[in-house]
All heavy atoms as a GROMACS GRO file, in nm:
protein
  621
    1MET      N    1   0.698   0.583   0.311
    1MET     CA    2   0.755   0.714   0.288
    1MET      C    3   0.674   0.817   0.365
    1MET      O    4   0.552   0.819   0.357
    1MET     CB    5   0.754   0.746   0.138
    1MET     CG    6   0.799   0.885   0.107
    1MET     SD    7   0.835   0.922  -0.066
    1MET     CE    8   0.682   0.888  -0.148
    2LYS      N    9   0.744   0.897   0.441
    2LYS     CA   10   0.678   1.003   0.518
    2LYS      C   11   0.620   1.106   0.422
    2LYS      O   12   0.680   1.138   0.319
    2LYS     CB   13   0.780   1.069   0.611
    2LYS     CG   14   0.719   1.178   0.695
    2LYS     CD   15   0.821   1.239   0.789
    2LYS     CE   16   0.754   1.353   0.864
    2LYS     NZ   17   0.844   1.418   0.957
    3ASN      N   18   0.500   1.158   0.457
    3ASN     CA   19   0.437   1.261   0.375
    3ASN      C   20   0.343   1.345   0.460
    3ASN      O   21   0.318   1.313   0.576
    3ASN     CB   22   0.363   1.198   0.257
    3ASN     CG   23   0.246   1.113   0.301
    3ASN    OD1   24   0.148   1.162   0.354
    3ASN    ND2   25   0.258   0.980   0.281
    4HIS      N   26   0.294   1.453   0.402
    4HIS     CA   27   0.201   1.544   0.470
    4HIS      C   28   0.066   1.545   0.400
    4HIS      O   29  -0.005   1.646   0.403
    4HIS     CB   30   0.258   1.686   0.471
    4HIS     CG   31   0.382   1.701   0.552
    4HIS    ND1   32   0.385   1.682   0.688
    4HIS    CD2   33   0.509   1.732   0.516
    4HIS    CE1   34   0.508   1.702   0.732
    4HIS    NE2   35   0.585   1.732   0.629
    5ILE      N   36   0.028   1.435   0.339
    5ILE     CA   37  -0.097   1.430   0.264
    5ILE      C   38  -0.217   1.455   0.356
    5ILE      O   39  -0.304   1.536   0.324
    5ILE     CB   40  -0.112   1.298   0.187
    5ILE    CG1   41  -0.002   1.288   0.079
    5ILE    CG2   42  -0.250   1.288   0.124
    5ILE    CD1   43   0.004   1.154   0.010
    6ARG      N   44  -0.223   1.387   0.468
    6ARG     CA   45  -0.338   1.403   0.559
    6ARG      C   46  -0.352   1.549   0.605
    6ARG      O   47  -0.461   1.605   0.601
    6ARG     CB   48  -0.325   1.311   0.680
    6ARG     CG   49  -0.442   1.332   0.780
    6ARG     CD   50  -0.438   1.235   0.895
    6ARG     NE   51  -0.474   1.104   0.843
    6ARG     CZ   52  -0.415   0.990   0.876
    6ARG    NH1   53  -0.317   0.990   0.964
    6ARG    NH2   54  -0.453   0.876   0.824
    7ASP      N   55  -0.242   1.608   0.646
    7ASP     CA   56  -0.247   1.748   0.693
    7ASP      C   57  -0.292   1.842   0.582
    7ASP      O   58  -0.376   1.930   0.605
    7ASP     CB   59  -0.110   1.791   0.744
    7ASP     CG   60  -0.065   1.714   0.867
    7ASP    OD1   61  -0.152   1.664   0.942
    7ASP    OD2   62   0.057   1.704   0.888
    8ALA      N   63  -0.238   1.824   0.463
    8ALA     CA   64  -0.274   1.912   0.350
    8ALA      C   65  -0.419   1.890   0.308
    8ALA      O   66  -0.491   1.986   0.278
    8ALA     CB   67  -0.180   1.886   0.232
    9ARG      N   68  -0.461   1.765   0.309
    9ARG     CA   69  -0.600   1.734   0.272
    9ARG      C   70  -0.699   1.795   0.369
    9ARG      O   71  -0.797   1.859   0.329
    9ARG     CB   72  -0.619   1.581   0.266
    9ARG     CG   73  -0.763   1.539   0.238
    9ARG     CD   74  -0.780   1.388   0.242
    9ARG     NE   75  -0.742   1.324   0.366
    9ARG     CZ   76  -0.814   1.327   0.478
    9ARG    NH1   77  -0.928   1.393   0.484
    9ARG    NH2   78  -0.771   1.262   0.586
   10THR      N   79  -0.674   1.778   0.498
   10THR     CA   80  -0.766   1.833   0.598
   10THR      C   81  -0.763   1.986   0.597
   10THR      O   82  -0.867   2.049   0.620
   10THR     CB   83  -0.738   1.778   0.739
   10THR    OG1   84  -0.603   1.805   0.775
   10THR    CG2   85  -0.764   1.629   0.745
   11ALA      N   86  -0.647   2.044   0.571
   11ALA     CA   87  -0.639   2.190   0.562
   11ALA      C   88  -0.724   2.244   0.446
   11ALA      O   89  -0.776   2.355   0.453
   11ALA     CB   90  -0.493   2.234   0.545
   12LYS      N   91  -0.736   2.164   0.342
   12LYS     CA   92  -0.820   2.201   0.226
   12LYS      C   93  -0.967   2.168   0.250
   12LYS      O   94  -1.052   2.199   0.167
   12LYS     CB   95  -0.773   2.127   0.100
   12LYS     CG   96  -0.644   2.176   0.043
   12LYS     CD   97  -0.671   2.300  -0.036
   12LYS     CE   98  -0.544   2.346  -0.104
   12LYS     NZ   99  -0.560   2.480  -0.155
   13GLY      N  100  -0.996   2.099   0.360
   13GLY     CA  101  -1.135   2.063   0.391
   13GLY      C  102  -1.188   1.950   0.305
   13GLY      O  103  -1.308   1.938   0.283
   14LEU      N  104  -1.098   1.864   0.259
   14LEU     CA  105  -1.136   1.752   0.174
   14LEU      C  106  -1.143   1.622   0.254
   14LEU      O  107  -1.062   1.599   0.343
   14LEU     CB  108  -1.035   1.732   0.061
   14LEU     CG  109  -1.019   1.844  -0.040
   14LEU    CD1  110  -0.901   1.816  -0.132
   14LEU    CD2  111  -1.146   1.862  -0.120
   15THR      N  112  -1.238   1.538   0.220
   15THR     CA  113  -1.240   1.403   0.275
   15THR      C  114  -1.144   1.317   0.194
   15THR      O  115  -1.101   1.356   0.084
   15THR     CB  116  -1.382   1.341   0.267
   15THR    OG1  117  -1.415   1.323   0.129
   15THR    CG2  118  -1.485   1.428   0.337
   16GLN      N  119  -1.115   1.199   0.245
   16GLN     CA  120  -1.031   1.106   0.170
   16GLN      C  121  -1.098   1.070   0.038
   16GLN      O  122  -1.030   1.061  -0.065
   16GLN     CB  123  -1.002   0.981   0.254
   16GLN     CG  124  -0.911   1.010   0.371
   16GLN     CD  125  -0.903   0.896   0.469
   16GLN    OE1  126  -0.998   0.821   0.488
   16GLN    NE2  127  -0.788   0.885   0.535
   17GLN      N  128  -1.228   1.051   0.040
   17GLN     CA  129  -1.300   1.016  -0.083
   17GLN      C  130  -1.296   1.130  -0.183
   17GLN      O  131  -1.278   1.106  -0.303
   17GLN     CB  132  -1.445   0.979  -0.051
   17GLN     CG  133  -1.521   0.927  -0.173
   17GLN     CD  134  -1.459   0.800  -0.230
   17GLN    OE1  135  -1.450   0.700  -0.160
   17GLN    NE2  136  -1.418   0.803  -0.355
   18GLN      N  137  -1.310   1.253  -0.139
   18GLN     CA  138  -1.305   1.367  -0.231
   18GLN      C  139  -1.168   1.378  -0.297
   18GLN      O  140  -1.159   1.401  -0.418
   18GLN     CB  141  -1.340   1.497  -0.158
   18GLN     CG  142  -1.485   1.507  -0.120
   18GLN     CD  143  -1.513   1.623  -0.026
   18GLN    OE1  144  -1.433   1.655   0.062
   18GLN    NE2  145  -1.628   1.687  -0.045
   19LEU      N  146  -1.062   1.362  -0.219
   19LEU     CA  147  -0.928   1.365  -0.278
   19LEU      C  148  -0.910   1.249  -0.375
   19LEU      O  149  -0.858   1.268  -0.485
   19LEU     CB  150  -0.820   1.361  -0.169
   19LEU     CG  151  -0.676   1.359  -0.219
   19LEU    CD1  152  -0.644   1.479  -0.308
   19LEU    CD2  153  -0.579   1.352  -0.101
   20ALA      N  154  -0.955   1.132  -0.335
   20ALA     CA  155  -0.945   1.015  -0.422
   20ALA      C  156  -1.014   1.041  -0.556
   20ALA      O  157  -0.959   1.009  -0.662
   20ALA     CB  158  -1.005   0.893  -0.353
   21ASN      N  159  -1.132   1.098  -0.551
   21ASN     CA  160  -1.206   1.128  -0.676
   21ASN      C  161  -1.129   1.227  -0.763
   21ASN      O  162  -1.127   1.212  -0.886
   21ASN     CB  163  -1.344   1.185  -0.644
   21ASN     CG  164  -1.437   1.084  -0.582
   21ASN    OD1  165  -1.413   0.963  -0.586
   21ASN    ND2  166  -1.544   1.132  -0.521
   22ARG      N  167  -1.066   1.324  -0.702
   22ARG     CA  168  -0.990   1.425  -0.779
   22ARG      C  169  -0.867   1.368  -0.847
   22ARG      O  170  -0.823   1.423  -0.948
   22ARG     CB  171  -0.949   1.541  -0.689
   22ARG     CG  172  -1.066   1.626  -0.646
   22ARG     CD  173  -1.022   1.743  -0.564
   22ARG     NE  174  -1.139   1.819  -0.520
   22ARG     CZ  175  -1.133   1.940  -0.470
   22ARG    NH1  176  -1.017   2.001  -0.456
   22ARG    NH2  177  -1.244   2.001  -0.431
   23VAL      N  178  -0.810   1.263  -0.790
   23VAL     CA  179  -0.686   1.208  -0.847
   23VAL      C  180  -0.705   1.069  -0.908
   23VAL      O  181  -0.609   1.002  -0.942
   23VAL     CB  182  -0.571   1.208  -0.743
   23VAL    CG1  183  -0.540   1.351  -0.698
   23VAL    CG2  184  -0.602   1.119  -0.624
   24TYR      N  185  -0.832   1.027  -0.918
   24TYR     CA  186  -0.868   0.903  -0.989
   24TYR      C  187  -0.815   0.775  -0.926
   24TYR      O  188  -0.764   0.685  -0.994
   24TYR     CB  189  -0.825   0.910  -1.136
   24TYR     CG  190  -0.862   1.039  -1.203
   24TYR    CD1  191  -0.764   1.130  -1.241
   24TYR    CD2  192  -0.995   1.074  -1.224
   24TYR    CE1  193  -0.797   1.251  -1.301
   24TYR    CE2  194  -1.030   1.195  -1.283
   24TYR     CZ  195  -0.930   1.282  -1.322
   24TYR     OH  196  -0.964   1.402  -1.378
   25VAL      N  197  -0.825   0.768  -0.792
   25VAL     CA  198  -0.789   0.645  -0.721
   25VAL      C  199  -0.900   0.615  -0.620
   25VAL      O  200  -0.993   0.693  -0.604
   25VAL     CB  201  -0.653   0.655  -0.648
   25VAL    CG1  202  -0.539   0.676  -0.746
   25VAL    CG2  203  -0.654   0.765  -0.542
   26SER      N  204  -0.887   0.504  -0.549
   26SER     CA  205  -0.985   0.470  -0.447
   26SER      C  206  -0.949   0.540  -0.316
   26SER      O  207  -0.834   0.580  -0.294
   26SER     CB  208  -0.989   0.319  -0.425
   26SER     OG  209  -0.871   0.277  -0.359
   27SER      N  210  -1.047   0.548  -0.228
   27SER     CA  211  -1.019   0.607  -0.096
   27SER      C  212  -0.921   0.519  -0.019
   27SER      O  213  -0.843   0.568   0.062
   27SER     CB  214  -1.149   0.626  -0.017
   27SER     OG  215  -1.213   0.502   0.004
   28ARG      N  216  -0.922   0.389  -0.046
   28ARG     CA  217  -0.825   0.298   0.019
   28ARG      C  218  -0.682   0.335  -0.017
   28ARG      O  219  -0.591   0.324   0.066
   28ARG     CB  220  -0.852   0.152  -0.021
   28ARG     CG  221  -0.987   0.098   0.018
   28ARG     CD  222  -1.015   0.087   0.167
   28ARG     NE  223  -0.912   0.016   0.240
   28ARG     CZ  224  -0.887   0.032   0.369
   28ARG    NH1  225  -0.956   0.118   0.440
   28ARG    NH2  226  -0.793  -0.036   0.428
   29THR      N  227  -0.661   0.381  -0.140
   29THR     CA  228  -0.527   0.424  -0.181
   29THR      C  229  -0.486   0.547  -0.102
   29THR      O  230  -0.372   0.556  -0.054
   29THR     CB  231  -0.524   0.453  -0.332
   29THR    OG1  232  -0.554   0.332  -0.403
   29THR    CG2  233  -0.388   0.504  -0.376
   30ILE      N  234  -0.576   0.641  -0.084
   30ILE     CA  235  -0.546   0.762  -0.007
   30ILE      C  236  -0.516   0.725   0.138
   30ILE      O  237  -0.420   0.775   0.198
   30ILE     CB  238  -0.662   0.864  -0.014
   30ILE    CG1  239  -0.687   0.907  -0.160
   30ILE    CG2  240  -0.634   0.984   0.076
   30ILE    CD1  241  -0.570   0.973  -0.230
   31ILE      N  242  -0.594   0.634   0.194
   31ILE     CA  243  -0.570   0.588   0.331
   31ILE      C  244  -0.430   0.528   0.344
   31ILE      O  245  -0.355   0.561   0.437
   31ILE     CB  246  -0.679   0.488   0.375
   31ILE    CG1  247  -0.814   0.559   0.389
   31ILE    CG2  248  -0.639   0.415   0.504
   31ILE    CD1  249  -0.934   0.466   0.399
   32ALA      N  250  -0.394   0.441   0.251
   32ALA     CA  251  -0.262   0.377   0.255
   32ALA      C  252  -0.151   0.480   0.239
   32ALA      O  253  -0.047   0.471   0.306
   32ALA     CB  254  -0.252   0.270   0.147
   33LEU      N  255  -0.171   0.578   0.152
   33LEU     CA  256  -0.071   0.683   0.133
   33LEU      C  257  -0.053   0.763   0.262
   33LEU      O  258   0.060   0.791   0.304
   33LEU     CB  259  -0.113   0.778   0.020
   33LEU     CG  260  -0.097   0.724  -0.121
   33LEU    CD1  261  -0.175   0.811  -0.219
   33LEU    CD2  262   0.050   0.719  -0.159
   34GLU      N  263  -0.164   0.802   0.324
   34GLU     CA  264  -0.157   0.881   0.446
   34GLU      C  265  -0.089   0.806   0.560
   34GLU      O  266  -0.022   0.867   0.643
   34GLU     CB  267  -0.297   0.925   0.488
   34GLU     CG  268  -0.357   1.029   0.396
   34GLU     CD  269  -0.493   1.080   0.438
   34GLU    OE1  270  -0.555   1.022   0.532
   34GLU    OE2  271  -0.538   1.178   0.378
   35LYS      N  272  -0.102   0.676   0.562
   35LYS     CA  273  -0.037   0.594   0.666
   35LYS      C  274   0.109   0.564   0.632
   35LYS      O  275   0.180   0.504   0.712
   35LYS     CB  276  -0.111   0.461   0.682
   35LYS     CG  277  -0.246   0.474   0.747
   35LYS     CD  278  -0.310   0.337   0.760
   35LYS     CE  279  -0.442   0.342   0.832
   35LYS     NZ  280  -0.501   0.207   0.845
   36GLY      N  281   0.153   0.602   0.512
   36GLY     CA  282   0.289   0.573   0.470
   36GLY      C  283   0.310   0.429   0.432
   36GLY      O  284   0.422   0.380   0.427
   37GLU      N  285   0.202   0.358   0.401
   37GLU     CA  286   0.209   0.217   0.366
   37GLU      C  287   0.220   0.193   0.217
   37GLU      O  288   0.233   0.079   0.173
   37GLU     CB  289   0.083   0.145   0.417
   37GLU     CG  290   0.070   0.146   0.568
   37GLU     CD  291  -0.063   0.092   0.617
   37GLU    OE1  292  -0.153   0.070   0.534
   37GLU    OE2  293  -0.075   0.073   0.739
   38TYR      N  294   0.214   0.300   0.138
   38TYR     CA  295   0.214   0.287  -0.007
   38TYR      C  296   0.288   0.404  -0.066
   38TYR      O  297   0.268   0.519  -0.024
   38TYR     CB  298   0.068   0.285  -0.056
   38TYR     CG  299   0.049   0.284  -0.206
   38TYR    CD1  300   0.080   0.171  -0.281
   38TYR    CD2  301   0.001   0.395  -0.272
   38TYR    CE1  302   0.062   0.170  -0.418
   38TYR    CE2  303  -0.017   0.395  -0.410
   38TYR     CZ  304   0.014   0.282  -0.482
   38TYR     OH  305  -0.003   0.282  -0.617
   39ASN      N  306   0.376   0.377  -0.160
   39ASN     CA  307   0.447   0.483  -0.231
   39ASN      C  308   0.379   0.505  -0.366
   39ASN      O  309   0.366   0.411  -0.444
   39ASN     CB  310   0.593   0.448  -0.252
   39ASN     CG  311   0.670   0.446  -0.122
   39ASN    OD1  312   0.637   0.518  -0.028
   39ASN    ND2  313   0.774   0.365  -0.115
   40PRO      N  314   0.338   0.628  -0.394
   40PRO     CA  315   0.265   0.653  -0.517
   40PRO      C  316   0.357   0.652  -0.639
   40PRO      O  317   0.478   0.674  -0.627
   40PRO     CB  318   0.208   0.794  -0.495
   40PRO     CG  319   0.309   0.860  -0.406
   40PRO     CD  320   0.356   0.750  -0.315
   41SER      N  321   0.297   0.629  -0.754
   41SER     CA  322   0.371   0.647  -0.879
   41SER      C  323   0.402   0.795  -0.892
   41SER      O  324   0.342   0.880  -0.824
   41SER     CB  325   0.286   0.601  -0.997
   41SER     OG  326   0.176   0.690  -1.015
   42LEU      N  327   0.493   0.828  -0.978
   42LEU     CA  328   0.528   0.968  -1.001
   42LEU      C  329   0.407   1.048  -1.047
   42LEU      O  330   0.382   1.159  -0.998
   42LEU     CB  331   0.642   0.978  -1.103
   42LEU     CG  332   0.694   1.119  -1.132
   42LEU    CD1  333   0.740   1.187  -1.003
   42LEU    CD2  334   0.807   1.111  -1.232
   43LEU      N  335   0.328   0.990  -1.135
   43LEU     CA  336   0.210   1.060  -1.186
   43LEU      C  337   0.107   1.082  -1.076
   43LEU      O  338   0.051   1.191  -1.064
   43LEU     CB  339   0.148   0.982  -1.302
   43LEU     CG  340   0.029   1.048  -1.370
   43LEU    CD1  341   0.062   1.188  -1.420
   43LEU    CD2  342  -0.020   0.963  -1.485
   44LEU      N  343   0.083   0.982  -0.992
   44LEU     CA  344  -0.012   0.998  -0.883
   44LEU      C  345   0.039   1.102  -0.783
   44LEU      O  346  -0.037   1.186  -0.735
   44LEU     CB  347  -0.040   0.865  -0.813
   44LEU     CG  348  -0.133   0.871  -0.692
   44LEU    CD1  349  -0.268   0.936  -0.728
   44LEU    CD2  350  -0.152   0.732  -0.634
   45ALA      N  351   0.167   1.097  -0.751
   45ALA     CA  352   0.225   1.195  -0.658
   45ALA      C  353   0.205   1.336  -0.713
   45ALA      O  354   0.169   1.428  -0.638
   45ALA     CB  355   0.374   1.166  -0.638
   46TYR      N  356   0.224   1.352  -0.843
   46TYR     CA  357   0.206   1.483  -0.906
   46TYR      C  358   0.059   1.526  -0.902
   46TYR      O  359   0.028   1.641  -0.868
   46TYR     CB  360   0.257   1.477  -1.050
   46TYR     CG  361   0.250   1.607  -1.124
   46TYR    CD1  362   0.321   1.718  -1.080
   46TYR    CD2  363   0.173   1.620  -1.238
   46TYR    CE1  364   0.315   1.838  -1.148
   46TYR    CE2  365   0.167   1.739  -1.307
   46TYR     CZ  366   0.238   1.849  -1.262
   46TYR     OH  367   0.232   1.968  -1.330
   47ARG      N  368  -0.031   1.435  -0.932
   47ARG     CA  369  -0.175   1.467  -0.927
   47ARG      C  370  -0.217   1.512  -0.787
   47ARG      O  371  -0.293   1.607  -0.770
   47ARG     CB  372  -0.259   1.346  -0.967
   47ARG     CG  373  -0.263   1.321  -1.114
   47ARG     CD  374  -0.354   1.205  -1.145
   47ARG     NE  375  -0.361   1.183  -1.288
   47ARG     CZ  376  -0.374   1.066  -1.344
   47ARG    NH1  377  -0.384   0.958  -1.271
   47ARG    NH2  378  -0.380   1.055  -1.475
   48ILE      N  379  -0.168   1.442  -0.686
   48ILE     CA  380  -0.203   1.478  -0.548
   48ILE      C  381  -0.146   1.614  -0.513
   48ILE      O  382  -0.214   1.696  -0.451
   48ILE     CB  383  -0.157   1.368  -0.450
   48ILE    CG1  384  -0.235   1.239  -0.474
   48ILE    CG2  385  -0.171   1.415  -0.305
   48ILE    CD1  386  -0.183   1.118  -0.399
   49SER      N  387  -0.022   1.640  -0.552
   49SER     CA  388   0.037   1.770  -0.520
   49SER      C  389  -0.039   1.883  -0.589
   49SER      O  390  -0.058   1.990  -0.530
   49SER     CB  391   0.186   1.775  -0.556
   49SER     OG  392   0.206   1.780  -0.695
   50LEU      N  393  -0.087   1.860  -0.709
   50LEU     CA  394  -0.168   1.961  -0.778
   50LEU      C  395  -0.302   1.980  -0.709
   50LEU      O  396  -0.348   2.092  -0.687
   50LEU     CB  397  -0.190   1.923  -0.924
   50LEU     CG  398  -0.069   1.931  -1.017
   50LEU    CD1  399  -0.106   1.880  -1.156
   50LEU    CD2  400  -0.014   2.072  -1.024
   51ALA      N  401  -0.367   1.869  -0.672
   51ALA     CA  402  -0.498   1.875  -0.607
   51ALA      C  403  -0.490   1.946  -0.472
   51ALA      O  404  -0.584   2.017  -0.433
   51ALA     CB  405  -0.554   1.734  -0.589
   52LEU      N  406  -0.378   1.929  -0.402
   52LEU     CA  407  -0.362   1.990  -0.270
   52LEU      C  408  -0.287   2.123  -0.276
   52LEU      O  409  -0.264   2.186  -0.172
   52LEU     CB  410  -0.292   1.892  -0.176
   52LEU     CG  411  -0.368   1.762  -0.149
   52LEU    CD1  412  -0.285   1.668  -0.064
   52LEU    CD2  413  -0.502   1.791  -0.083
   53GLU      N  414  -0.248   2.161  -0.397
   53GLU     CA  415  -0.177   2.288  -0.420
   53GLU      C  416  -0.055   2.302  -0.328
   53GLU      O  417  -0.037   2.401  -0.259
   53GLU     CB  418  -0.271   2.407  -0.402
   53GLU     CG  419  -0.386   2.404  -0.500
   53GLU     CD  420  -0.487   2.516  -0.477
   53GLU    OE1  421  -0.511   2.553  -0.360
   53GLU    OE2  422  -0.542   2.566  -0.577
   54MET      N  423   0.027   2.196  -0.330
   54MET     CA  424   0.146   2.192  -0.246
   54MET      C  425   0.261   2.133  -0.328
   54MET      O  426   0.241   2.034  -0.398
   54MET     CB  427   0.119   2.106  -0.123
   54MET     CG  428   0.226   2.105  -0.020
   54MET     SD  429   0.171   2.005   0.121
   54MET     CE  430   0.218   2.112   0.252
   55PRO      N  431   0.380   2.193  -0.323
   55PRO     CA  432   0.493   2.138  -0.398
   55PRO      C  433   0.522   1.993  -0.357
   55PRO      O  434   0.513   1.959  -0.238
   55PRO     CB  435   0.610   2.229  -0.361
   55PRO     CG  436   0.548   2.353  -0.304
   55PRO     CD  437   0.416   2.312  -0.246
   56MET      N  438   0.558   1.912  -0.454
   56MET     CA  439   0.586   1.771  -0.426
   56MET      C  440   0.696   1.754  -0.321
   56MET      O  441   0.687   1.668  -0.235
   56MET     CB  442   0.626   1.697  -0.555
   56MET     CG  443   0.508   1.671  -0.645
   56MET     SD  444   0.551   1.588  -0.800
   56MET     CE  445   0.617   1.434  -0.741
   57GLU      N  446   0.800   1.838  -0.328
   57GLU     CA  447   0.912   1.826  -0.234
   57GLU      C  448   0.863   1.840  -0.089
   57GLU      O  449   0.909   1.768  -0.001
   57GLU     CB  450   1.018   1.933  -0.261
   57GLU     CG  451   1.089   1.918  -0.392
   57GLU     CD  452   1.016   1.986  -0.509
   57GLU    OE1  453   0.904   2.036  -0.492
   57GLU    OE2  454   1.072   1.986  -0.619
   58GLU      N  455   0.770   1.931  -0.068
   58GLU     CA  456   0.718   1.955   0.067
   58GLU      C  457   0.615   1.849   0.106
   58GLU      O  458   0.619   1.795   0.217
   58GLU     CB  459   0.655   2.094   0.073
   58GLU     CG  460   0.609   2.135   0.210
   58GLU     CD  461   0.550   2.275   0.211
   58GLU    OE1  462   0.582   2.356   0.122
   58GLU    OE2  463   0.471   2.302   0.302
   59LEU      N  464   0.525   1.817   0.014
   59LEU     CA  465   0.418   1.721   0.043
   59LEU      C  466   0.473   1.584   0.079
   59LEU      O  467   0.423   1.517   0.169
   59LEU     CB  468   0.324   1.711  -0.078
   59LEU     CG  469   0.199   1.626  -0.061
   59LEU    CD1  470   0.109   1.682   0.049
   59LEU    CD2  471   0.123   1.619  -0.192
   60TYR      N  472   0.578   1.542   0.010
   60TYR     CA  473   0.634   1.408   0.031
   60TYR      C  474   0.764   1.409   0.113
   60TYR      O  475   0.833   1.308   0.117
   60TYR     CB  476   0.656   1.338  -0.103
   60TYR     CG  477   0.525   1.317  -0.175
   60TYR    CD1  478   0.484   1.404  -0.275
   60TYR    CD2  479   0.439   1.215  -0.137
   60TYR    CE1  480   0.362   1.387  -0.338
   60TYR    CE2  481   0.317   1.198  -0.199
   60TYR     CZ  482   0.279   1.285  -0.300
   60TYR     OH  483   0.157   1.268  -0.361
   61CYS      N  484   0.796   1.521   0.178
   61CYS     CA  485   0.914   1.529   0.265
   61CYS      C  486   1.037   1.472   0.194
   61CYS      O  487   1.111   1.391   0.251
   61CYS     CB  488   0.890   1.455   0.396
   61CYS     SG  489   0.737   1.496   0.481
   62LEU      N  490   1.057   1.512   0.069
   62LEU     CA  491   1.160   1.448  -0.013
   62LEU      C  492   1.301   1.464   0.044
   62LEU      O  493   1.379   1.368   0.042
   62LEU     CB  494   1.153   1.500  -0.156
   62LEU     CG  495   1.027   1.461  -0.232
   62LEU    CD1  496   1.031   1.513  -0.375
   62LEU    CD2  497   1.006   1.311  -0.232
   63ALA      N  498   1.336   1.580   0.098
   63ALA     CA  499   1.470   1.598   0.154
   63ALA      C  500   1.490   1.506   0.274
   63ALA      O  501   1.594   1.439   0.286
   63ALA     CB  502   1.493   1.744   0.192
   64GLU      N  503   1.391   1.499   0.361
   64GLU     CA  504   1.401   1.414   0.480
   64GLU      C  505   1.405   1.266   0.442
   64GLU      O  506   1.486   1.189   0.495
   64GLU     CB  507   1.282   1.440   0.573
   64GLU     CG  508   1.287   1.360   0.699
   64GLU     CD  509   1.169   1.389   0.791
   64GLU    OE1  510   1.102   1.492   0.774
   64GLU    OE2  511   1.145   1.305   0.880
   65ASN      N  512   1.319   1.225   0.350
   65ASN     CA  513   1.318   1.085   0.307
   65ASN      C  514   1.448   1.047   0.238
   65ASN      O  515   1.500   0.937   0.260
   65ASN     CB  516   1.198   1.058   0.215
   65ASN     CG  517   1.067   1.052   0.292
   65ASN    OD1  518   1.061   0.995   0.400
   65ASN    ND2  519   0.964   1.113   0.239
   66LYS      N  520   1.504   1.139   0.159
   66LYS     CA  521   1.633   1.112   0.092
   66LYS      C  522   1.744   1.097   0.194
   66LYS      O  523   1.826   1.006   0.186
   66LYS     CB  524   1.667   1.222  -0.007
   66LYS     CG  525   1.800   1.198  -0.078
   66LYS     CD  526   1.841   1.320  -0.158
   66LYS     CE  527   1.977   1.302  -0.223
   66LYS     NZ  528   2.086   1.284  -0.125
   67SER      N  529   1.744   1.185   0.293
   67SER     CA  530   1.847   1.180   0.397
   67SER      C  531   1.844   1.047   0.472
   67SER      O  532   1.948   0.985   0.497
   67SER     CB  533   1.827   1.296   0.494
   67SER     OG  534   1.921   1.290   0.597
   68LYS      N  535   1.724   1.001   0.507
   68LYS     CA  536   1.711   0.872   0.576
   68LYS      C  537   1.761   0.758   0.489
   68LYS      O  538   1.829   0.667   0.537
   68LYS     CB  539   1.566   0.848   0.615
   68LYS     CG  540   1.520   0.928   0.733
   68LYS     CD  541   1.375   0.897   0.766
   68LYS     CE  542   1.326   0.982   0.882
   68LYS     NZ  543   1.186   0.957   0.913
   69GLU      N  544   1.725   0.763   0.361
   69GLU     CA  545   1.770   0.658   0.271
   69GLU      C  546   1.922   0.661   0.252
   69GLU      O  547   1.987   0.557   0.251
   69GLU     CB  548   1.699   0.671   0.136
   69GLU     CG  549   1.726   0.554   0.045
   69GLU     CD  550   1.642   0.561  -0.080
   69GLU    OE1  551   1.527   0.516  -0.076
   69GLU    OE2  552   1.694   0.612  -0.182
   70ASP      N  553   1.978   0.782   0.239
   70ASP     CA  554   2.123   0.795   0.223
   70ASP      C  555   2.196   0.736   0.344
   70ASP      O  556   2.295   0.664   0.328
   70ASP     CB  557   2.163   0.942   0.206
   70ASP     CG  558   2.125   1.001   0.072
   70ASP    OD1  559   2.086   0.923  -0.020
   70ASP    OD2  560   2.132   1.124   0.057
   71THR      N  561   2.145   0.764   0.464
   71THR     CA  562   2.204   0.711   0.585
   71THR      C  563   2.200   0.559   0.587
   71THR      O  564   2.298   0.494   0.625
   71THR     CB  565   2.133   0.769   0.710
   71THR    OG1  566   2.145   0.912   0.707
   71THR    CG2  567   2.194   0.716   0.839
   72ARG      N  568   2.089   0.505   0.546
   72ARG     CA  569   2.075   0.359   0.542
   72ARG      C  570   2.178   0.297   0.449
   72ARG      O  571   2.241   0.197   0.483
   72ARG     CB  572   1.934   0.324   0.499
   72ARG     CG  573   1.900   0.178   0.508
   72ARG     CD  574   1.757   0.148   0.477
   72ARG     NE  575   1.693   0.267   0.418
   72ARG     CZ  576   1.568   0.272   0.379
   72ARG    NH1  577   1.492   0.169   0.391
   72ARG    NH2  578   1.517   0.381   0.326
   73TYR      N  579   2.198   0.358   0.331
   73TYR     CA  580   2.295   0.304   0.236
   73TYR      C  581   2.438   0.322   0.285
   73TYR      O  582   2.524   0.237   0.264
   73TYR     CB  583   2.278   0.367   0.098
   73TYR     CG  584   2.158   0.314   0.024
   73TYR    CD1  585   2.058   0.399  -0.018
   73TYR    CD2  586   2.145   0.178  -0.004
   73TYR    CE1  587   1.945   0.350  -0.085
   73TYR    CE2  588   2.034   0.128  -0.072
   73TYR     CZ  589   1.936   0.215  -0.112
   73TYR     OH  590   1.826   0.168  -0.178
   74GLU      N  591   2.466   0.434   0.351
   74GLU     CA  592   2.601   0.457   0.404
   74GLU      C  593   2.636   0.355   0.510
   74GLU      O  594   2.752   0.314   0.521
   74GLU     CB  595   2.610   0.599   0.461
   74GLU     CG  596   2.609   0.707   0.355
   74GLU     CD  597   2.589   0.847   0.410
   74GLU    OE1  598   2.577   0.864   0.535
   74GLU    OE2  599   2.583   0.940   0.329
   75ASN      N  600   2.538   0.314   0.589
   75ASN     CA  601   2.563   0.216   0.693
   75ASN      C  602   2.586   0.076   0.637
   75ASN      O  603   2.640  -0.009   0.707
   75ASN     CB  604   2.446   0.213   0.793
   75ASN     CG  605   2.439   0.339   0.876
   75ASN    OD1  606   2.540   0.408   0.896
   75ASN    ND2  607   2.322   0.371   0.926
   76LEU      N  608   2.548   0.052   0.513
   76LEU     CA  609   2.570  -0.078   0.451
   76LEU      C  610   2.712  -0.095   0.399
   76LEU      O  611   2.758  -0.207   0.381
   76LEU     CB  612   2.471  -0.100   0.336
   76LEU     CG  613   2.324  -0.113   0.375
   76LEU    CD1  614   2.236  -0.123   0.250
   76LEU    CD2  615   2.302  -0.234   0.466
   77SER      N  616   2.779   0.018   0.374
   77SER     CA  617   2.914   0.006   0.316
   77SER      C  618   3.023  -0.006   0.418
   77SER      O  619   3.015  -0.003   0.530
   77SER     CB  620   2.950   0.124   0.230
   77SER     OG  621   2.868   0.231   0.229
   0.00000   0.00000   0.00000
């Protein structure tokens, strides 16, 4: 899932480890999230959005991700 976690984190001047500590996960989880290799639980997504002071819709590109998924499903029918 596309997201802006890395950009928001660096704009806040946080390391991956510092963000991980704030949201109670490992730095490996933050790395995987930033690479788009892992989709967070709703609670983790919310914790990260609070820590980075960014709305979830913007942080996780929800409109864009939904549009891509909708297109994929439309092509299956």
